[in-house]
C-alpha positions in Angstrom: 20.1 -2.0 1.7 20.7 1.0 4.0 20.2 0.6 7.9 17.3 2.7 7.5 15.9 2.5 4.2 15.7 -0.7 2.0 16.4 0.5 -1.0 15.2 -1.3 -3.9 16.3 1.1 -6.8 18.6 4.4 -6.3 18.6 6.7 -9.6 20.0 10.3 -8.9 16.3 11.4 -9.2 14.3 9.3 -7.3 14.6 5.9 -5.8 11.7 2.6 -5.3 12.1 1.2 -0.8 10.6 -1.4 0.6 8.6 -0.2 3.6 8.4 -2.9 6.5 4.5 -3.3 8.2 3.7 -1.4 11.6 6.3 2.4 10.0 4.4 4.8 9.3 5.6 6.7 5.8 5.2 10.4 7.0 5.4 11.5 10.8 3.1 11.5 12.8 1.4 12.4 16.6 1.4 9.6 19.2 3.8 7.0 20.8 6.5 6.4 17.7 5.3 9.1 15.4 8.3 10.9 15.2 10.1 7.4 13.0 8.8 7.0 9.5 10.0 6.3 5.6 9.9 10.7 5.4 12.0 11.3 8.6 14.8 8.1 8.2 14.6 10.4 4.2 15.9 13.5 5.6 18.6 11.6 7.9 19.7 9.3 4.5 19.3 12.8 1.5 19.4 15.7 3.3 20.5 18.0 0.6 17.5 16.3 -1.8 13.9 18.6 -0.8 14.3 20.7 2.4 11.2 21.1 3.6 9.2 17.7 6.3 7.4 15.1 3.1 9.5 17.0 0.0 10.8 13.3 -0.7 7.2 11.0 -0.6 5.3 11.1 -3.4 2.4 8.7 -2.5 1.5 6.8 1.0 1.5 2.8 2.6 -1.0 2.3 6.0 1.4 2.0 8.7 0.6 -1.9 8.5 1.0 -2.4 5.3 4.6 -3.7 4.5 5.9 -2.9 0.7 7.1 -0.6 -2.5 7.3 3.3 -2.3 8.8 5.3 -5.4 9.8 9.1 -3.6 11.6 12.3 -5.2 15.5 13.0 -4.7 14.3 16.6 -6.4 11.2 18.4 -7.0 11.1 18.2 -10.4 11.8 14.7 -10.1 8.5 14.5 -7.4 5.9 16.9 -9.7 7.2 14.2 -12.7 5.7 11.3 -10.1 2.7 13.1 -8.6 0.9 14.4 -11.8 1.3 10.6 -12.9 -0.5 9.5 -9.2 -3.4 12.2 -9.9 -3.4 11.0 -13.7 -3.4 7.5 -12.9 -0.3 5.9 -14.8 1.1 4.0 -11.8 1.2 0.4 -11.9 0.1 -0.7 -8.4 -0.5 -3.9 -7.2 -0.6 -6.5 -4.1 -1.2 -9.7 -2.3 -3.2 -9.8 0.7 -4.5 -13.4 2.2 -8.2 -13.0 3.1 -10.0 -14.6 5.8 -12.5 -16.6 3.6 -12.5 -18.9 1.0 -13.8 -16.5 -2.2 -15.2 -17.7 -4.7 -14.8 -17.4 -8.1 -11.1 -16.5 -9.6 -11.2 -12.7 -10.5 -14.1 -10.0 -10.0 -14.3 -5.9 -10.0 -15.4 -4.5 -6.8 -17.0 -1.1 -7.2 -18.3 0.1 -4.2 -18.1 4.6 -3.7 -15.7 4.8 0.1 -15.8 8.2 2.0 -15.0 8.9 5.8 -17.0 7.1 8.7 -17.6 10.5 10.8 -18.0 8.3 13.9 -13.9 6.9 13.7 -11.2 9.5 13.7 -10.0 7.2 11.3 -11.9 4.6 9.6 -13.6 4.6 6.3 -17.3 3.3 4.9 -18.7 2.2 2.2 -21.5 5.6 1.2 -23.2 6.1 -1.8 -22.2 9.2 -2.0 -18.7 8.8 -1.4 -15.9 8.9 -4.2 -16.4 6.4 -6.6 -13.7 3.0 -5.5 -12.7 0.4 -8.5 -10.5 -2.5 -7.2 -9.8 -6.0 -9.5 -8.9 -9.1 -7.6 -7.3 -12.2 -9.0 -7.4 -15.2 -6.5 -3.9 -16.9 -6.2 -4.7 -19.7 -3.9 -7.0 -21.4 -0.9 -6.1 -23.1 1.9 -7.7 -23.9 5.3 -10.7 -21.9 5.1 -8.4 -18.4 3.5 -7.5 -17.7 0.4 -4.6 -15.2 -1.5 -5.4 -12.7 -3.8 -4.0 -10.5 -6.0 -5.3 -6.9 -6.6 -5.2 -4.1 -8.6 -7.0 -0.4 -7.4 -7.3 1.7 -9.9 -8.3 4.7 -7.3 -6.5 5.1 -5.1 -8.9 5.2 -1.9 -8.0 6.0 1.7 -8.2 1.8 3.1 -9.7 1.4 -0.5 -8.4 -2.3 -0.9 -9.0 -3.0 2.8 -12.4 -2.3 3.1 -12.8 -3.8 -0.4 -12.1 -7.0 1.1 -14.4 -7.1 4.0 -18.0 -5.6 2.0 -16.3 -6.1 -0.9 -16.0 -10.1 -1.5 -17.0 -10.5 2.8 -13.2 -11.7 3.9 -11.6 -9.1 5.6 -7.7 -9.2 4.7 -5.7 -11.0 8.9 -5.0 -9.3 10.6 -6.7 -6.2 10.1 -7.0 -4.5 13.4 -10.1 -1.8 11.9 -12.1 -4.3 9.1 -11.8 -7.8 10.6 -10.0 -9.5 13.6 -6.8 -8.7 15.0 -5.7 -12.0 16.3 -5.9 -13.4 13.3 -2.1 -12.9 12.2 0.6 -10.8 13.8 0.3 -8.2 11.2 -2.0 -7.1 8.4 -1.2 -9.6 5.8 -1.2 -7.1 2.8 1.6 -6.1 0.9 2.2 -3.9 -2.5 4.4 -6.1 -4.8 4.4 -4.3 -7.8 5.2 -1.2 -8.7 5.6 0.6 -12.4 6.0 4.9 -13.5 7.9 6.4 -16.2 11.2 7.1 -15.0 11.3 11.8 -14.3 14.3 12.4 -17.0 14.6 9.1 -18.8 11.3 8.6 -19.2 11.9 4.6 -19.0 9.5 2.1 -18.1 10.2 1.1 -14.8 8.6 -2.0 -13.3 9.5 -2.9 -9.5 8.3 -6.8 -8.0 8.5 -7.5 -4.2 7.9 -10.5 -3.0 5.5 -11.0 0.0 7.1 -11.6 3.4 4.1 -14.0 4.4 2.9 -17.2 2.4 -0.7 -18.9 2.4 0.8 -22.5 3.2 2.3 -20.9 6.1 -0.8 -20.1 7.8 -2.7 -22.8 9.8 -6.9 -22.9 9.9 -7.0 -22.6 13.8 
């Protein structure tokens, strides 16, 4: 554990971190935009890669918590990014959605595109990029559902849009596609990350328990 970073695994070539909700993956504009996983990495590993963003291999939304894998060298970054591009990385999330989802499991196939009327939002668009999410119900309580989500594609805000538009049950606390007042934060957590480790070629699986539970939520 580092005071600036929650490090789950540290290797000579890569590391797995847990990002808290509310922290950006990369630096941005506006208030607090200078603080991010990217900025903290540059402070913790200044000799790894000098250029901005050189350690980052993928991103999580600022509101989402959970696991990130970062590179500690340029060859390691190339290896990891290639795996993401070729969809060889295993990713799973858990979320609590507003409403009782019918059925036990399923798939959502809804193409996504940028919402031109909003600078951040995405929307379902027949002309958009193909997007697929697998889902499975883990529990139901007080009109809410705990779901496990596996994104097959990696579109921006994919899980958030697919829950709201595909299942009709937005993720609790979603400020863009649901109601922010339903939870103190977006209840979406990157709970599992699996990939081929750079250099060693070993298959690595990391898991993180969500910092929220269905039983802790009331139905009001």
